[in-house]
C-alpha positions as CSV (number, residue, x, y, z in Angstrom):
1,M,97.8,143.1,99.7
2,K,98.7,143.8,96.0
3,I,100.4,140.6,94.8
4,L,101.9,139.6,91.5
5,I,102.2,135.9,90.5
6,Y,104.9,135.9,87.8
7,G,104.1,132.7,85.9
8,A,100.8,131.0,85.3
9,G,101.6,127.4,85.2
10,V,100.2,124.7,87.5
11,L,101.8,125.9,90.8
12,G,101.5,129.6,90.0
13,S,97.8,129.2,89.2
14,Y,97.1,127.3,92.4
15,L,99.0,129.9,94.4
16,A,97.1,132.7,92.7
17,H,93.8,130.9,93.7
18,A,94.8,130.5,97.3
19,L,96.0,134.1,97.7
20,A,92.9,135.5,95.9
21,R,90.6,133.5,98.2
22,G,92.6,134.8,101.1
23,G,91.5,138.4,100.3
24,N,94.5,139.7,98.3
25,N,94.4,141.7,95.2
26,V,96.1,139.2,92.8
27,T,97.6,139.9,89.4
28,M,98.9,137.1,87.2
29,L,101.6,137.5,84.5
30,A,101.0,135.1,81.6
31,R,101.7,134.9,77.9
32,G,100.3,133.1,74.8
33,R,97.2,130.9,75.1
34,R,97.3,131.0,78.9
35,L,97.1,134.8,78.8
36,D,94.0,134.6,76.7
37,E,92.4,132.0,78.9
38,L,92.9,134.1,82.1
39,R,91.6,137.2,80.4
40,D,88.5,135.5,78.9
41,D,87.5,133.0,81.6
42,G,89.5,133.8,84.8
43,N,91.8,131.4,86.7
44,V,89.9,128.1,86.2
45,L,91.3,125.5,88.6
46,R,90.2,121.9,88.8
47,H,91.0,120.6,92.3
48,Y,91.7,117.0,91.4
49,L,91.5,115.4,94.8
50,Q,88.7,117.5,96.1
51,F,86.4,116.9,93.0
52,R,85.6,120.5,92.5
53,T,86.3,123.4,90.2
54,T,86.9,127.0,91.1
55,V,87.0,130.2,89.0
56,D,88.8,133.3,90.3
57,K,88.8,136.6,88.5
58,V,92.3,138.0,88.6
59,N,94.1,140.9,87.0
60,V,96.2,139.8,84.1
61,I,99.3,141.3,82.5
62,S,101.8,140.1,79.9
63,E,104.8,142.3,80.8
64,L,106.2,143.6,84.1
65,Q,107.0,147.3,83.8
66,P,109.5,149.1,86.1
67,E,106.8,151.3,87.6
68,D,104.4,148.5,88.3
69,V,104.8,148.2,92.1
70,Y,103.5,145.3,94.1
71,D,103.6,144.6,97.8
72,L,104.9,141.2,97.0
73,I,106.0,139.3,93.9
74,F,106.0,135.5,93.6
75,V,108.0,134.2,90.6
76,V,106.8,130.7,90.0
77,M,108.5,128.8,87.2
78,K,110.9,126.2,86.2
79,Y,114.6,126.6,87.1
80,P,115.9,127.1,83.5
81,D,113.4,129.9,83.0
82,F,114.3,132.1,85.9
83,R,117.4,133.6,84.2
84,A,115.3,135.2,81.4
85,V,113.1,137.1,83.8
86,L,115.8,138.4,86.2
87,P,116.4,141.6,84.2
88,A,112.7,142.6,84.3
89,L,112.5,141.8,88.0
90,A,115.6,143.8,88.8
91,A,114.3,146.8,86.9
92,N,111.0,146.7,88.7
93,H,110.6,149.0,91.7
94,S,108.8,146.4,93.9
95,R,110.9,145.6,97.0
96,H,109.8,142.1,98.1
97,V,110.4,139.1,95.8
98,V,109.9,135.4,96.4
99,I,111.5,133.0,93.8
100,V,109.5,129.7,93.9
101,G,110.7,126.4,92.4
102,N,113.6,124.1,92.0
103,N,116.8,126.1,92.1
104,A,120.4,125.2,92.0
105,S,121.8,128.8,92.0
106,P,119.8,131.0,94.5
107,H,122.9,133.0,95.6
108,E,123.6,134.0,92.0
109,M,120.0,135.1,91.5
110,Q,119.9,137.1,94.7
111,D,123.2,138.8,93.9
112,Y,122.0,139.8,90.4
113,L,118.7,141.2,91.6
114,Q,120.3,143.2,94.4
115,A,123.1,144.5,92.2
116,N,120.9,145.6,89.4
117,S,117.8,147.0,91.1
118,P,117.1,150.7,91.6
119,V,115.6,149.9,95.0
120,L,116.6,147.7,97.9
121,K,115.3,144.3,97.2
122,K,114.3,141.8,99.9
123,I,114.5,138.3,98.4
124,A,113.3,134.9,99.6
125,F,113.3,131.4,98.0
126,A,110.6,128.9,98.2
127,F,109.1,125.6,97.0
128,I,105.5,124.6,96.7
129,A,104.6,121.0,97.2
130,G,102.2,119.7,94.7
131,G,101.7,119.1,91.0
132,G,99.2,118.8,88.2
133,W,98.8,119.5,84.6
134,K,97.3,122.0,82.1
135,E,94.2,121.3,80.0
136,T,92.6,123.6,77.5
137,G,90.9,126.4,79.5
138,R,92.0,125.2,82.9
139,V,94.7,123.9,85.2
140,V,94.3,120.7,87.1
141,S,96.0,120.8,90.6
142,T,96.7,117.7,92.7
143,H,97.2,119.6,96.0
144,G,96.1,118.4,99.4
145,P,93.6,120.0,101.8
146,K,96.0,122.9,102.2
147,G,98.8,124.2,100.1
148,Q,102.3,123.7,101.5
149,M,105.2,126.2,100.9
150,T,108.7,125.9,102.3
151,I,110.4,129.4,102.3
152,G,113.3,131.3,103.7
153,G,116.5,133.2,103.0
154,L,120.0,132.1,102.3
155,G,121.4,131.5,105.8
156,E,119.6,134.2,107.7
157,E,116.1,134.8,109.1
158,L,113.9,137.0,106.9
159,D,113.6,140.4,108.6
160,W,110.5,141.0,106.4
161,R,108.7,137.8,107.2
162,A,105.7,139.8,108.4
163,V,105.0,140.7,104.7
164,I,104.8,137.1,103.7
165,D,102.7,136.2,106.7
166,Q,100.3,138.9,105.9
167,A,99.9,137.6,102.3
168,F,98.9,134.2,103.6
169,T,96.5,135.4,106.3
170,G,93.2,133.8,105.4
171,A,94.7,131.6,102.6
172,K,94.6,127.9,102.9
173,F,98.3,127.4,102.9
174,K,100.8,126.0,105.4
175,V,104.0,128.0,105.3
176,T,107.2,126.5,106.8
177,Y,110.3,128.7,107.2
178,Y,113.9,127.6,106.9
179,N,116.8,129.9,107.5
180,D,119.0,128.3,104.7
181,M,116.9,127.6,101.6
182,E,120.0,126.9,99.6
183,E,120.6,123.8,101.6
184,W,116.9,122.8,101.4
185,L,116.8,123.4,97.6
186,K,120.0,121.5,96.9
187,S,118.9,118.7,99.1
188,H,115.6,118.6,97.3
189,F,117.0,118.1,93.8
190,M,119.3,115.4,95.1
191,L,116.0,113.6,95.8
192,I,113.9,114.5,92.7
193,L,116.5,113.7,90.0
194,P,116.9,110.0,90.9
195,L,113.1,109.7,91.4
196,N,112.5,111.3,88.0
197,S,114.6,108.5,86.4
198,I,112.1,105.9,87.5
199,A,109.4,106.9,85.0
200,A,112.0,107.7,82.3
201,A,113.4,104.2,82.6
202,Y,110.1,102.6,81.6
203,D,108.7,105.3,79.3
204,G,106.2,106.4,82.0
205,D,105.0,102.9,82.9
206,L,105.2,103.3,86.7
207,R,103.6,99.9,87.5
208,K,106.3,98.1,85.4
209,A,109.0,100.2,87.1
210,A,107.6,99.2,90.6
211,R,108.5,95.6,89.8
212,D,112.1,96.4,89.0
213,S,113.9,96.0,92.4
214,G,117.3,96.6,90.8
215,L,116.2,100.0,89.5
216,L,114.5,101.0,92.8
217,N,117.6,100.0,94.8
218,Q,119.8,101.9,92.4
219,V,117.6,105.0,92.8
220,I,118.0,104.8,96.6
221,D,121.8,104.4,96.3
222,A,121.9,107.4,93.9
223,I,119.9,109.6,96.4
224,D,122.5,108.7,99.1
225,E,125.3,109.5,96.7
226,G,123.8,112.9,96.1
227,H,123.7,113.5,99.9
228,Q,127.3,112.5,100.2
229,V,128.3,115.1,97.6
230,L,126.5,117.8,99.6
231,E,128.0,116.7,102.9
232,K,131.5,116.7,101.3
233,L,130.9,120.3,100.3
234,G,129.8,121.3,103.8
235,Y,126.1,121.4,103.3
236,T,123.6,119.9,105.7
237,V,121.0,117.6,104.1
238,T,117.7,119.2,104.9
239,P,115.3,117.9,106.3
240,E,117.3,115.4,108.3
241,L,114.7,112.6,107.6
242,Q,115.7,112.8,103.9
243,K,119.3,111.9,104.8
244,D,118.2,109.1,107.1
245,L,115.8,107.4,104.7
246,P,118.4,105.8,102.3
247,R,120.9,105.0,105.1
248,K,118.9,104.1,108.2
249,K,115.4,103.4,106.9
250,R,116.2,101.9,103.5
251,R,113.6,99.2,103.6
252,L,110.9,101.7,104.5
253,L,112.0,103.9,101.6
254,Y,112.0,100.9,99.2
255,M,108.5,99.8,100.2
256,G,107.3,103.4,100.1
257,L,108.5,103.8,96.5
258,K,106.9,100.5,95.4
259,L,103.6,101.6,96.9
260,M,103.7,105.1,95.5
261,L,104.3,103.8,92.0
262,T,101.0,101.9,92.1
263,V,98.8,104.9,93.2
264,P,97.1,106.6,90.2
265,V,97.7,110.2,91.2
266,V,101.4,109.5,91.6
267,K,101.6,109.0,87.9
268,N,101.1,112.8,87.6
269,L,103.5,113.6,90.4
270,L,106.3,111.2,89.6
271,S,105.8,110.8,85.9
272,D,108.4,111.5,83.2
273,K,106.5,114.8,82.6
274,A,106.4,115.9,86.2
275,V,109.8,117.7,85.8
276,S,110.4,118.9,82.3
277,Q,113.4,117.6,80.3
278,N,115.1,121.0,80.2
279,E,114.7,121.4,83.9
280,V,116.1,117.9,84.5
281,S,119.1,118.7,82.2
282,A,119.8,122.0,84.0
283,L,119.7,120.4,87.4
284,Q,121.8,117.5,86.3
285,Q,124.4,120.0,85.1
286,A,124.3,121.7,88.5
287,F,124.9,118.3,90.1
288,N,127.8,117.6,87.8
289,D,129.4,120.9,88.9
290,L,128.9,120.0,92.6
291,K,130.2,116.5,92.1
292,Q,133.4,117.9,90.4
293,K,134.0,120.2,93.4
294,A,133.4,117.3,95.9
295,G,135.7,114.9,94.0
296,I,133.9,111.8,95.0
297,P,132.5,108.9,92.9
298,T,128.7,108.5,92.3
299,P,128.4,105.3,90.2
300,N,124.7,104.8,90.7
301,W,123.9,108.4,90.0
302,D,126.0,108.3,86.9
303,K,124.2,105.3,85.5
304,L,120.8,107.0,86.0
305,A,122.0,110.2,84.5
306,I,121.3,108.9,81.0
307,Y,117.7,109.8,81.6
308,S,118.7,113.4,82.2
309,R,119.9,113.8,78.6
310,A,117.7,115.6,76.1
């Protein structure tokens, strides 16, 4: 398949690697220094947990033109950056688009693309589990034995799922489908925003944060408050285990957090740099809007929100 990865950060680079190794014709859209690196050296990926480095030669572009048609486009970037690329995506004549990453406004994005495209657009939303960081000339990825993607539509089954399945045939990726990715994505940022505050509270010193039982309990309470906001607005917290952890399995969640904070690789997954400040701020604003609609107090969340400010 002819596939475009729009965005060449950590997750986009890993996805491009997996799809290229799966036999697809992969193009990456990048800019600046990353564009030069991909053109000169290919997609150099250090697999942190696997102790190996791979290099994939991919096609590289810096702009998406309307006539550049792909079988499938994955847009992989941070939530605040999506809005800037929507006009180019809408103008493009490709029909199948997957928007990948934290997302507090998937319906608005879908409506914009469908209203402003010259062709009928089929749109899905997804999230890739993993993390990593950029180094000069390469990307370091902290993925597991297989990539993991959660993907779906906004309350309905994807009638074009076969296109996605074909893309991942041969790729080392586990793909899990949900019918309502709006619920999944909103549930997800109710989890990651309180977790993000742990590192921010101690300037990235996770071991010190692990010894602060008050902070960890406050984070757990804040997660539950986020779930309550969603439930008041009629959303189902997804997956169900996420809802149960702070309420029915609190001790397990507490001990799990303490353990995670002492594992070296978690420093990169749960550090103050894991979610960028502008993304944290944008998601926090989305939470504030939801909270206002729900009309319920969130005292623990509010205390942690100081770490969401730029």
